Phi, psi and omega in degrees: 000322179301317177297321179298316182295321178296322175298317182295316179297318176297324180295320176293322177297321181297317179297319180300323181284351174278329192265121176301128179102339178258131186259127174296323174297325178296313183289327174300320181289312182286341176272358170086018179240006189298306183299314177298322178297311178300315182294317181296325177287318182294330184236045188303315187273347182287330175218065192306313185299310184292322183290321179292321178302324179279317185282328185303309180300323179295314180291327175299313178300316178299311180298319179296321182289322180294324182280329187255340188252354181305312181285321182298311181299313181301314179294322179301313182291329179286320184267325181232065190296316182294306181300319182296313180299314183293328179298314182288326172299319178298320178302318178290313182298319183300335181266357184296319179305320178297319180293315179297334179296338180290332184244349184300129177081000180277159179294339179294340180292343181262357184258134182296324182301329180292320182282336173291318176301315178302316180298314185291323179292321178300312182295325181299314179294322179298322176297316178297320182296322181264011183298328180295321180286329181283316190241007184087185185272061174075199185258015181089158184283133177288162179241138178258009180285132173056047179293136175273174178300318177300322180297319180292321177291326176296324179294322179296322178296320177296321176300319179297318177298315180295319180295321178302317180282333176296326184281330183282123180299136175092346184252125185271118176297320180295326177292318179295320175299323178296316181296326180278349180087015181253357185295301182296321177298319180292319177300320181291325177298313180298317179297319179297320178297315179295340175260008180056044178248134178050049190300309186299309182291328180288322176296322176297318176299312183290333178297312180290322176297318181295323176301313176300317178300313180296315179297320181295316181297318180296311184296317181288324178302319181292320178298311181295319178299319178296318179295323180289330176286317183278320187222059188304303186294319178295321177300321179289330174297317175300316179299318179303318177299316177302313186293314179299320180291327183293331175299323176283321187292332181305301180292326183294317186283324182283325179239108183281343179223094184294337178296340181285348183268132175275118184267094178265157179300311180302320180294321180293319180294313179298322180298316176300317179297318177293326176297313180295319176301315179298317179299317180298315181293315181298319182291317181291315180291332179289334180278342188268000000 
């Protein structure tokens, strides 16, 4: 049963990494597996059997969601924007009580420096969320046609950047990919693979991108683990800033023009139901 729950949590993390504005690190944290996830990656070979036993179900869930949900999530946001957005906001909100338990009653709650850290992490995510409005829609879509050897290594570097942001709570790896112009090309590669189109070149592209992702996750995991050991409470104050901002960033990043959405009574009612459902699922999974 424990492995099934880990697969479900991995599946939700994978979905989060598909959606610009939603952070896989945020949901890992609110689902209650973040610290163990970071530790298992940072010390993979020190306790290989146990770490693989913990990580494998999570990565199976992430892989399944990336392969099966890319088209579904895109369609859900296009056809049911309000319920879908509110559901993911609910998942984040549901895990907040678990997060606040990490800093409740600590001496850091009395220090101004802790709230300064919270403010800066909040502001950082807000800048990212509004970056499309501030700087335009990224750098344009990248092309994978006729990639050179240098181009493949560059793709690995992009994977490292994306993975680094995926691991940090509140920072959306998919949003960063969108700003760099790689979001839609990577999503299209995944879609083509699921439809068995251009398999060899697409698998080659994902292989180099995946190497970068793995390296990025390991490097950032080690940094975050060090921060949690040295400055645990202050780090969690920073994370709280990330999380609070991400609740706002989800609708802002996914919809650059909220006025384009038609707010009908049925959609609002269904949206509230999905918000409550998301909060309930996030809370329950965070406790397990």
